[in-house]
C-alpha positions as a Markdown table, in Angstrom:
| # | Residue | x | y | z |
|---|---|---|---|---|
| 1 | Met | 8.0 | 14.2 | 14.1 |
| 2 | Trp | 10.8 | 11.6 | 14.3 |
| 3 | Gly | 9.3 | 9.9 | 17.2 |
| 4 | Leu | 6.0 | 9.6 | 15.5 |
| 5 | Val | 7.9 | 8.1 | 12.4 |
| 6 | Ala | 9.8 | 5.7 | 14.5 |
| 7 | Leu | 6.6 | 4.6 | 16.4 |
| 8 | Val | 4.6 | 4.0 | 13.1 |
| 9 | Ala | 7.7 | 2.2 | 11.6 |
| 10 | Val | 7.6 | -0.2 | 14.6 |
| 11 | Ala | 3.9 | -0.7 | 14.1 |
| 12 | Trp | 4.4 | -1.4 | 10.4 |
| 13 | Gly | 7.2 | -3.9 | 11.2 |
| 14 | Ile | 10.2 | -1.8 | 10.1 |
| 15 | Pro | 13.1 | -1.2 | 12.3 |
| 16 | Pro | 12.8 | 2.4 | 13.5 |
| 17 | Gly | 16.5 | 3.2 | 12.9 |
| 18 | Ala | 15.9 | 2.4 | 9.2 |
| 19 | Ala | 12.8 | 4.7 | 9.2 |
| 20 | Ile | 14.8 | 7.6 | 10.8 |
| 21 | Ala | 18.1 | 7.1 | 8.9 |
| 22 | Gln | 16.5 | 7.0 | 5.5 |
| 23 | Gly | 13.9 | 9.7 | 5.8 |
| 24 | Pro | 11.5 | 10.3 | 3.1 |
| 25 | Gly | 13.9 | 10.4 | 0.0 |
| 26 | Phe | 15.1 | 6.8 | 0.4 |
| 27 | Glu | 18.4 | 7.3 | -1.7 |
| 28 | Gly | 20.1 | 4.3 | -0.3 |
| 29 | Lys | 20.3 | 0.8 | -1.4 |
| 30 | Gly | 18.2 | -1.9 | 0.2 |
| 31 | Asp | 15.0 | -3.7 | 0.2 |
| 32 | Arg | 12.8 | -1.9 | -2.2 |
| 33 | Lys | 9.6 | -3.3 | -0.9 |
| 34 | Gln | 10.6 | -2.0 | 2.6 |
| 35 | His | 11.4 | 1.4 | 1.1 |
| 36 | Phe | 8.1 | 1.5 | -0.8 |
| 37 | Glu | 6.1 | 0.6 | 2.5 |
| 38 | Leu | 8.0 | 3.2 | 4.5 |
| 39 | Leu | 7.5 | 5.9 | 1.9 |
| 40 | His | 3.8 | 4.9 | 1.9 |
| 41 | Met | 3.6 | 5.0 | 5.7 |
| 42 | Trp | 5.5 | 8.4 | 5.7 |
| 43 | Arg | 3.3 | 10.0 | 3.2 |
| 44 | Leu | 0.2 | 8.7 | 5.1 |
| 45 | Val | 1.2 | 10.2 | 8.4 |
| 46 | Asp | 1.7 | 13.6 | 6.7 |
| 47 | Glu | -1.4 | 13.5 | 4.5 |
| 48 | Leu | -3.8 | 12.2 | 7.1 |
| 49 | Glu | -2.1 | 14.4 | 9.8 |
| 50 | Ile | -2.0 | 11.5 | 12.1 |
| 51 | Asp | -0.7 | 12.4 | 15.7 |
| 52 | Glu | 1.0 | 9.7 | 17.9 |
| 53 | Glu | -2.1 | 8.6 | 19.8 |
| 54 | Gln | -3.9 | 8.0 | 16.7 |
| 55 | Ala | -1.0 | 6.2 | 15.2 |
| 56 | Met | -1.0 | 3.6 | 18.1 |
| 57 | Arg | -4.4 | 2.5 | 16.8 |
| 58 | Val | -4.3 | 3.1 | 13.1 |
| 59 | Phe | -0.9 | 1.6 | 12.0 |
| 60 | Pro | -1.5 | -1.7 | 13.8 |
| 61 | Ala | -4.6 | -2.1 | 11.8 |
| 62 | Phe | -2.9 | -1.3 | 8.6 |
| 63 | Arg | -0.2 | -3.9 | 9.5 |
| 64 | Arg | -2.8 | -6.5 | 10.4 |
| 65 | His | -4.5 | -5.9 | 7.0 |
| 66 | Lys | -1.4 | -6.0 | 5.0 |
| 67 | Val | -0.3 | -9.4 | 6.5 |
| 68 | Gln | -3.7 | -10.9 | 5.9 |
| 69 | Arg | -3.9 | -9.4 | 2.4 |
| 70 | Asp | -0.5 | -10.8 | 1.4 |
| 71 | Ser | -1.5 | -14.1 | 2.7 |
| 72 | Leu | -4.6 | -14.3 | 1.0 |
| 73 | Glu | -3.1 | -13.0 | -2.4 |
| 74 | Arg | -0.3 | -15.7 | -2.0 |
| 75 | Arg | -2.9 | -18.3 | -1.8 |
| 76 | His | -4.8 | -16.7 | -4.9 |
| 77 | Arg | -1.5 | -16.9 | -6.8 |
| 78 | Val | -0.9 | -20.5 | -5.8 |
| 79 | Leu | -4.3 | -21.5 | -6.9 |
| 80 | Leu | -3.8 | -19.8 | -10.2 |
| 81 | Ala | -0.5 | -21.8 | -10.7 |
| 82 | Val | -2.5 | -24.9 | -10.1 |
| 83 | Ile | -4.9 | -24.0 | -13.0 |
| 84 | Lys | -2.0 | -23.2 | -15.1 |
| 85 | Arg | -0.4 | -26.5 | -14.4 |
| 86 | Gln | -3.8 | -28.4 | -15.0 |
| 87 | Leu | -4.1 | -26.8 | -18.3 |
| 88 | Ala | -0.6 | -27.7 | -19.3 |
| 89 | Glu | -1.1 | -31.4 | -18.1 |
| 90 | Asp | -4.6 | -31.6 | -20.1 |
| 91 | Thr | -6.5 | -32.1 | -16.7 |
| 92 | Glu | -10.2 | -33.2 | -16.9 |
| 93 | Asp | -12.8 | -30.4 | -17.0 |
| 94 | Asp | -14.3 | -31.3 | -13.7 |
| 95 | Ala | -10.8 | -30.8 | -11.9 |
| 96 | Leu | -10.4 | -27.5 | -13.7 |
| 97 | Leu | -13.9 | -26.3 | -12.7 |
| 98 | Ala | -13.1 | -27.2 | -9.0 |
| 99 | Ser | -9.9 | -25.3 | -9.2 |
| 100 | Met | -11.7 | -22.3 | -10.7 |
| 101 | Arg | -14.2 | -22.4 | -7.9 |
| 102 | Lys | -11.3 | -22.2 | -5.4 |
| 103 | Val | -9.8 | -19.2 | -7.2 |
| 104 | Ser | -13.2 | -17.5 | -7.2 |
| 105 | Ala | -13.6 | -18.3 | -3.5 |
| 106 | Ala | -9.9 | -17.0 | -2.7 |
| 107 | Gly | -10.8 | -13.7 | -4.6 |
| 108 | Asp | -13.9 | -13.4 | -2.7 |
| 109 | Glu | -11.9 | -13.8 | 0.7 |
| 110 | Ile | -9.6 | -11.0 | -0.5 |
| 111 | Glu | -12.6 | -8.6 | -1.2 |
| 112 | Asp | -14.2 | -9.6 | 2.2 |
| 113 | Ala | -10.9 | -8.7 | 3.9 |
| 114 | Lys | -10.8 | -5.4 | 2.1 |
| 115 | Lys | -14.3 | -4.7 | 3.3 |
| 116 | Ala | -13.6 | -5.5 | 6.9 |
| 117 | Phe | -10.5 | -3.3 | 6.8 |
| 118 | Gln | -12.7 | -0.3 | 5.5 |
| 119 | Thr | -15.0 | -1.0 | 8.4 |
| 120 | Asp | -12.2 | -0.9 | 10.9 |
| 121 | Leu | -10.8 | 2.4 | 9.5 |
| 122 | Ala | -14.2 | 4.0 | 9.7 |
| 123 | Arg | -13.9 | 3.4 | 13.4 |
| 124 | Leu | -10.3 | 4.7 | 13.7 |
| 125 | Leu | -10.3 | 7.7 | 11.2 |
| 126 | Ser | -12.4 | 10.8 | 11.0 |
| 127 | Ala | -14.6 | 11.2 | 7.8 |
| 128 | Arg | -12.1 | 13.9 | 6.5 |
| 129 | Gln | -9.2 | 11.5 | 7.1 |
| 130 | Gln | -11.0 | 8.7 | 5.3 |
| 131 | Ala | -11.7 | 11.0 | 2.3 |
| 132 | Lys | -8.0 | 12.0 | 2.2 |
| 133 | Leu | -7.0 | 8.3 | 2.5 |
| 134 | Leu | -9.2 | 7.5 | -0.6 |
| 135 | Leu | -7.7 | 10.2 | -2.6 |
| 136 | Phe | -4.1 | 9.3 | -1.3 |
| 137 | Glu | -4.5 | 5.6 | -2.3 |
| 138 | Met | -5.7 | 6.5 | -5.8 |
| 139 | Thr | -2.8 | 8.7 | -6.6 |
| 140 | Phe | 0.2 | 7.3 | -4.6 |
| 141 | Arg | 1.1 | 4.6 | -6.9 |
| 142 | Thr | 0.5 | 6.6 | -10.0 |
| 143 | Asp | 2.7 | 9.5 | -8.7 |
| 144 | Leu | 5.4 | 7.1 | -7.5 |
| 145 | Val | 5.6 | 5.6 | -11.0 |
| 146 | Asp | 5.6 | 9.0 | -12.4 |
| 147 | Leu | 8.5 | 10.0 | -10.1 |
| 148 | Val | 10.6 | 7.0 | -11.0 |
| 149 | Arg | 10.1 | 7.5 | -14.7 |
| 150 | Arg | 11.1 | 11.2 | -14.5 |
| 151 | Ser | 14.1 | 10.3 | -12.4 |
| 152 | Arg | 15.1 | 7.9 | -15.2 |
| 153 | Gly | 14.6 | 10.3 | -17.9 |
| 154 | Ala | 11.6 | 8.6 | -19.4 |
| 155 | Gly | 9.0 | 11.1 | -18.3 |
| 156 | Gly | 7.6 | 14.2 | -19.8 |
| 157 | Glu | 9.0 | 17.7 | -19.3 |
| 158 | Gly | 9.1 | 19.3 | -15.8 |
| 159 | Pro | 9.1 | 18.3 | -12.3 |
| 160 | Pro | 6.7 | 15.6 | -11.0 |
| 161 | Arg | 3.4 | 16.8 | -9.7 |
| 162 | His | 3.6 | 18.6 | -6.2 |
| 163 | Glu | 7.3 | 18.4 | -6.0 |
| 164 | Gly | 7.4 | 14.5 | -6.7 |
| 165 | Met | 5.6 | 13.6 | -3.4 |
| 166 | Pro | 3.6 | 10.5 | -4.1 |
| 167 | Gly | 0.1 | 10.6 | -3.0 |
| 168 | Arg | -0.4 | 14.3 | -3.6 |
| 169 | Gly | -1.6 | 14.2 | -7.2 |
| 170 | Gly | -5.4 | 13.7 | -6.5 |
| 171 | Val | -5.7 | 16.3 | -3.9 |
| 172 | Pro | -7.4 | 19.4 | -5.5 |
| 173 | Gly | -6.3 | 22.9 | -4.5 |
| 174 | Arg | -2.8 | 21.6 | -3.1 |
| 175 | Arg | -0.1 | 23.7 | -4.0 |
| 176 | Arg | 3.6 | 23.4 | -3.7 |
| 177 | Gly | 4.9 | 23.8 | -0.1 |
| 178 | Glu | 1.5 | 22.9 | 1.5 |
């Protein structure tokens, strides 16, 4: 298992020593975004039951998509900032409309990249893995937020769903320890 985690961490762009040293709990300090990505990757390996051979194909695709998505979203945010500045400077309507078209086009590019990634995943994952991924992505963030809230004392009574393992909340029939 540790070899697979190290392999996937490298494909994800995270030093393997950090992946193995921190494990799934991430109690230490450090880059929160990297911890979140590593936790996400760790849970994906477990949830989708990915072996080393499949990881060699799947996680580079995830990494490429993440890099592309980050770039497109950054561009989208910059274009939105341009509109905000134009509004503050009372720019003419024609310039605002041109900027709005650029924002819309950037949003379309984000959606196109998402669709292309889904097509790639259809080639790399079995139908069952794709279904598990769909459920995992729907619940991972919500479960993670619930876990953080409960650890800070802001949540409801009792332990987080499924022993606090993000991504497990939406999988019907799953019991503790499975």
